[in-house]
C-alpha positions as CSV (number, residue, x, y, z in Angstrom):
1,M,2.2,76.2,154.9
2,P,1.2,79.3,156.9
3,K,-1.5,78.8,159.5
4,V,-4.5,81.0,160.2
5,G,-6.7,80.7,163.3
6,I,-10.5,80.6,163.0
7,T,-12.9,81.3,165.9
8,T,-15.7,79.2,164.2
9,T,-16.4,77.7,160.8
10,V,-15.8,80.2,157.9
11,P,-15.5,79.6,154.2
12,M,-12.3,77.5,154.5
13,E,-12.3,76.9,150.7
14,I,-10.8,80.4,150.4
15,I,-8.0,79.6,153.0
16,F,-7.1,76.3,151.4
17,A,-7.1,77.9,147.9
18,A,-4.5,80.4,149.1
19,G,-2.2,77.6,150.4
20,W,-2.9,78.4,154.0
21,A,-4.0,75.9,156.7
22,P,-7.0,76.8,158.9
23,V,-6.8,76.0,162.6
24,D,-10.0,75.8,164.5
25,L,-9.0,77.5,167.8
26,N,-11.9,75.9,169.7
27,N,-10.6,72.4,168.8
28,L,-7.0,73.4,169.6
29,F,-8.0,74.7,173.0
30,I,-10.2,71.8,174.1
31,T,-7.8,69.1,173.0
32,G,-4.8,70.7,174.7
33,E,-3.0,69.1,177.6
34,N,-4.6,71.4,180.2
35,P,-7.6,73.4,178.9
36,Q,-8.6,74.5,182.4
37,A,-5.2,76.2,182.9
38,L,-5.7,78.1,179.6
39,V,-9.0,79.5,181.0
40,E,-7.3,80.5,184.2
41,E,-4.5,82.2,182.4
42,A,-7.0,84.4,180.6
43,E,-8.7,85.3,183.9
44,L,-5.3,86.2,185.3
45,A,-4.8,88.5,182.3
46,G,-8.0,90.3,183.1
47,Y,-10.8,88.4,181.4
48,P,-13.9,88.3,183.8
49,R,-14.9,85.1,185.5
50,N,-18.5,85.4,184.3
51,L,-17.5,85.1,180.6
52,C,-17.7,82.1,178.3
53,A,-14.8,79.7,178.9
54,W,-14.4,79.1,175.1
55,I,-13.5,82.8,174.6
56,K,-11.0,82.7,177.4
57,G,-9.5,79.4,176.2
58,I,-9.1,80.7,172.6
59,Y,-7.4,83.9,173.9
60,S,-4.7,81.9,175.8
61,T,-4.4,79.3,173.1
62,V,-3.5,81.9,170.4
63,L,-0.9,83.6,172.7
64,K,0.8,80.2,173.1
65,Q,0.9,79.4,169.4
66,R,3.8,81.2,167.9
67,D,3.0,79.9,164.4
68,I,-0.5,81.5,164.4
69,Q,-0.1,85.3,163.9
70,T,-3.4,85.8,162.0
71,V,-6.9,85.1,163.2
72,I,-10.2,85.2,161.2
73,A,-12.8,86.4,163.7
74,V,-16.5,86.0,163.0
75,T,-18.1,89.3,164.0
76,Q,-21.7,88.3,163.2
77,G,-23.3,84.9,163.3
78,D,-21.4,83.4,166.3
79,C,-20.7,85.2,169.5
80,S,-20.7,88.9,170.5
81,N,-17.8,88.3,172.9
82,T,-15.7,87.6,169.8
83,H,-15.5,91.4,169.3
84,A,-13.6,91.9,172.6
85,L,-11.5,88.8,171.9
86,M,-10.4,90.4,168.6
87,E,-9.4,93.6,170.4
88,T,-7.4,91.8,173.1
89,L,-5.6,89.7,170.5
90,Q,-4.9,92.8,168.4
91,L,-3.4,94.4,171.5
92,A,-1.1,91.3,171.7
93,G,0.1,91.9,168.1
94,V,-2.1,89.3,166.3
95,E,-3.5,90.3,162.9
96,I,-7.3,90.1,162.8
97,V,-9.3,89.4,159.7
98,P,-13.1,90.0,160.3
99,F,-15.8,88.0,158.7
100,A,-19.6,88.4,159.1
101,F,-22.5,86.1,158.3
102,P,-25.5,88.3,157.4
103,Y,-28.3,87.7,159.9
104,D,-31.0,87.4,157.2
105,R,-28.8,85.1,155.0
106,D,-28.7,87.7,152.3
107,A,-26.8,86.2,149.3
108,D,-25.3,89.5,148.1
109,L,-24.0,90.5,151.6
110,L,-22.5,87.0,152.0
111,R,-20.8,87.1,148.6
112,L,-19.4,90.5,149.5
113,Q,-17.9,89.1,152.8
114,M,-16.4,86.2,150.8
115,E,-14.9,88.5,148.2
116,K,-13.3,90.7,151.0
117,M,-11.8,87.5,152.4
118,M,-10.6,86.4,149.0
119,F,-9.0,89.8,148.4
120,Y,-7.1,89.4,151.7
121,F,-5.8,86.0,150.7
122,D,-5.3,87.0,147.1
123,V,-7.3,84.2,145.4
124,S,-9.9,84.1,142.6
125,W,-13.4,82.5,142.4
126,R,-12.0,79.8,140.1
127,Q,-9.4,78.8,142.7
128,V,-12.0,78.8,145.4
129,E,-14.5,76.7,143.5
130,E,-11.7,74.2,142.8
131,A,-11.0,74.0,146.5
132,K,-14.7,73.5,147.2
133,E,-14.8,70.5,144.8
134,R,-11.8,69.0,146.6
135,L,-13.2,69.5,150.1
136,D,-16.6,68.2,149.1
137,H,-15.0,64.8,148.3
138,V,-13.6,64.8,151.8
139,R,-16.9,65.8,153.3
140,K,-18.7,62.9,151.6
141,R,-16.8,60.5,153.8
142,V,-18.2,62.2,156.9
143,W,-21.7,62.3,155.5
144,E,-21.4,58.5,155.1
145,L,-20.1,58.2,158.7
146,D,-23.2,60.2,159.8
147,R,-25.5,57.9,157.8
148,L,-23.9,54.8,159.4
149,T,-24.5,56.4,162.8
150,W,-28.3,57.0,162.5
151,Q,-29.3,54.5,159.8
152,E,-27.2,51.5,160.5
153,N,-26.3,52.1,164.1
154,R,-22.6,51.2,163.6
155,V,-20.9,54.5,164.6
156,S,-20.8,55.8,168.2
157,G,-22.1,59.2,169.2
158,W,-18.5,60.3,170.1
159,E,-17.1,59.2,166.7
160,N,-19.9,61.0,165.0
161,H,-19.2,64.2,167.0
162,L,-15.4,64.0,166.6
163,Y,-15.3,63.6,162.8
164,Q,-18.1,66.1,162.2
165,V,-16.6,68.8,164.5
166,S,-13.2,68.3,162.9
167,C,-14.7,69.4,159.5
168,S,-14.4,73.0,160.7
169,D,-10.8,72.8,159.6
170,F,-10.1,69.2,158.5
171,N,-7.3,69.3,161.1
172,G,-5.4,71.5,158.7
173,D,-4.8,68.7,156.3
174,P,-7.8,67.5,154.2
175,D,-5.8,64.6,152.6
176,K,-4.8,63.1,155.9
177,F,-8.2,63.7,157.3
178,A,-9.8,61.8,154.3
179,A,-7.4,58.9,154.8
180,D,-8.3,58.7,158.5
181,A,-12.0,58.8,157.7
182,D,-11.6,56.0,155.1
183,M,-9.9,53.8,157.8
184,L,-12.7,54.4,160.2
185,L,-15.3,53.7,157.5
186,E,-13.7,50.4,156.7
187,E,-13.6,49.4,160.4
188,V,-17.2,50.4,161.3
189,R,-18.8,48.7,158.3
190,S,-17.7,45.4,159.8
191,R,-19.2,46.2,163.2
192,P,-22.5,44.6,164.3
193,P,-25.2,47.2,164.6
194,V,-26.1,48.4,168.1
195,E,-29.6,47.2,169.0
196,K,-32.2,48.5,171.4
197,V,-30.8,51.8,172.7
198,L,-32.4,55.1,173.2
199,R,-31.9,57.4,170.2
200,L,-30.9,60.9,171.2
201,G,-30.3,64.2,169.4
202,Y,-27.7,66.7,170.7
203,I,-28.4,70.3,169.8
204,G,-26.5,73.5,170.6
205,V,-22.8,74.2,170.6
206,P,-20.3,71.3,171.0
207,P,-19.9,70.4,174.7
208,I,-17.0,71.6,176.8
209,V,-17.3,68.5,179.0
210,G,-15.4,65.6,177.7
211,D,-17.3,62.4,178.7
212,L,-20.9,63.1,177.8
213,Y,-21.1,60.7,174.9
214,Q,-19.4,57.9,176.7
215,Y,-21.6,58.3,179.8
216,L,-24.8,58.2,177.7
217,E,-23.6,55.0,176.0
218,E,-22.8,53.4,179.3
219,R,-26.4,54.1,180.3
220,G,-27.9,52.5,177.1
221,A,-28.4,55.6,175.0
222,R,-26.7,56.9,171.9
223,V,-26.5,60.3,170.2
224,V,-27.4,59.7,166.6
225,Y,-27.8,63.4,165.7
226,N,-25.3,66.1,166.5
227,E,-26.9,69.3,165.2
228,T,-24.1,71.9,165.1
229,Q,-21.3,69.4,164.4
230,R,-23.2,68.1,161.4
231,Q,-23.6,71.6,160.1
232,F,-19.7,71.9,160.0
233,T,-19.8,69.2,157.4
234,M,-21.9,71.4,155.0
235,P,-24.4,68.5,154.7
236,Y,-26.3,69.8,151.7
237,A,-25.0,69.2,148.2
238,T,-24.8,72.8,146.7
239,A,-23.4,74.0,143.4
240,G,-21.9,77.3,144.6
241,L,-20.0,78.5,147.7
242,V,-22.5,81.3,148.5
243,E,-25.4,78.9,148.6
244,Q,-23.4,76.4,150.6
245,Y,-22.8,78.9,153.4
246,R,-26.4,80.2,153.1
247,Q,-27.7,76.6,153.9
248,Y,-25.2,76.3,156.8
249,T,-27.6,76.9,159.7
250,Y,-25.4,77.7,162.7
251,P,-24.7,81.4,162.1
252,Y,-28.3,82.3,161.4
253,G,-31.5,82.7,163.5
254,I,-33.0,80.0,165.7
255,F,-36.1,79.5,163.5
256,F,-33.9,78.6,160.5
257,R,-32.0,76.1,162.7
258,L,-35.2,74.7,164.1
259,A,-36.5,73.8,160.6
260,D,-33.4,71.6,160.1
261,I,-33.6,70.1,163.6
262,R,-37.3,69.1,163.0
263,R,-36.5,67.4,159.8
264,E,-33.7,65.4,161.4
265,I,-35.8,64.5,164.4
266,A,-38.3,62.8,162.1
267,R,-35.8,61.3,159.7
268,R,-33.7,59.8,162.6
269,K,-36.6,58.7,164.7
270,L,-35.3,60.3,167.9
271,D,-36.6,59.5,171.4
272,G,-35.4,62.7,173.1
273,I,-33.2,65.8,172.7
274,I,-30.3,67.1,174.8
275,H,-29.9,70.9,174.4
276,Y,-26.5,72.0,175.5
277,A,-26.0,75.6,176.5
278,Q,-22.6,77.1,177.5
279,S,-22.6,79.2,180.6
280,F,-22.7,83.0,180.0
281,C,-23.7,82.5,176.4
282,F,-26.6,84.4,174.8
283,R,-27.8,81.2,173.2
284,Q,-29.1,80.1,176.6
285,I,-32.0,82.4,175.9
286,E,-33.0,80.4,172.8
287,D,-33.8,77.5,175.1
288,L,-37.3,79.0,175.8
289,I,-38.0,79.1,172.0
290,I,-36.7,75.5,171.5
291,R,-38.9,74.2,174.3
292,Q,-42.0,75.7,172.7
293,K,-41.2,74.6,169.2
294,L,-40.0,71.0,169.6
295,D,-42.6,68.3,170.4
296,L,-40.1,65.9,172.0
297,P,-38.8,65.3,175.5
298,L,-35.9,67.7,176.1
299,L,-33.2,68.0,178.7
300,T,-31.2,71.3,178.9
301,L,-27.6,70.9,180.1
302,E,-25.4,73.8,181.0
303,G,-21.6,73.5,180.9
304,D,-19.1,76.0,182.3
305,K,-15.4,75.1,182.2
306,P,-13.5,72.1,180.6
307,N,-14.1,69.2,182.9
308,R,-15.9,65.9,183.2
309,L,-19.7,65.6,184.0
310,D,-20.4,66.4,187.6
311,A,-22.6,64.3,189.9
312,R,-25.6,66.6,189.5
313,T,-25.5,66.4,185.7
314,R,-25.1,62.7,185.7
315,M,-28.1,62.3,188.0
316,R,-30.2,64.6,185.7
317,L,-29.1,62.5,182.7
318,D,-30.1,59.3,184.5
319,V,-33.5,60.6,185.3
320,F,-34.1,61.8,181.8
321,L,-33.1,58.4,180.3
322,D,-35.3,56.6,182.8
323,M,-38.2,58.9,181.8
324,L,-37.7,58.2,178.1
325,R,-37.8,54.4,178.8
C-alpha cells in the first residue's frame, strides 16, 4: 500500500478509497526516537531558529522516510509556513499535492478542492462515500472513548488525546486502529470512575511537550476536553463528506471554533481551560480573542521544542490549579 504524508487532517476518505495509506507527519515526527534532533537537522539545512518546531520536524521527517515520496500540504486553513515547507520539500524531490480549506467554509469551494484531490487519486464520489461509511464506524469507537472521559470519568486525558489525535490518519490502518480502540474500551469500562478532580479543557494545537497530561493528573486535575484532537475525530454525524469537513472547526476562523468550545465547556462542566500556543505560530494572536470571549479561568501555555515541561511551566500549572481549587 503506497503512503502519502499529510501536514494536517485532510479528507482521508479520498486517500483510503484510492488504496493509499495516509501518514500524519506531525505524529510521525513527535513519536520518533529523537524529535529534537530532527528539529536541529532542519536548522542545519537552513531553516531559521525563530520558526515553528513542528514545521522543522516535518521537513526532516519526510527526508528520512524513503517510503513517503508524496505529501498533501494544506495551503489554507492550517499554517502559512506550510507554503515554504512545500517548496523546500519540492526542492528535495518530494511530490506536493496542495489542498485548501476555504476560510468562509464555502461548500462549493470545499467540494472543488475535494474533487481536485479525487482527480489526483483517481477515485469517484461513490468510492469516497463508501470509505466515509467505513471510517465513521471506526470513529464511533473514539467518540465513545471521549464520552467515557467526560461523562463517566474512566478514561485519562492522555488516552483521550492519543486516540483522538490518531484519528488524523488512523495510524495508516483503520482496521487495526479499531481493534486497538475496542480493547481499550473493554478495559476502561471496568475501571472505577475517577472522583473529585478538577475538570480541565485543553484548547489549541496538540502539545509538543510530552508530559503535560501526566503532570496534571499527578496534581489532581484531568483534561476531559481536547478541542483540536476531538475535531480530528469528525465528532458530528453528517450525511455527506463536504458537510463533514465544513463542520470540522480547526481550519476555519476562531469565532467558529469558539462556538464549539463554549458548547463543550457547558456540556462537560469544566473548571478551567488551558490554551496551548506553539512558539512562533500566528495562532498565538488568537489568545487575546479567546480571553475576551470565554468566561472561565484560563491559563495560556507556550511550547517551543519537543521536550518535557520545564520548571517555570510546572510552577504556573501548580498556581493555576491552586487558584481553581
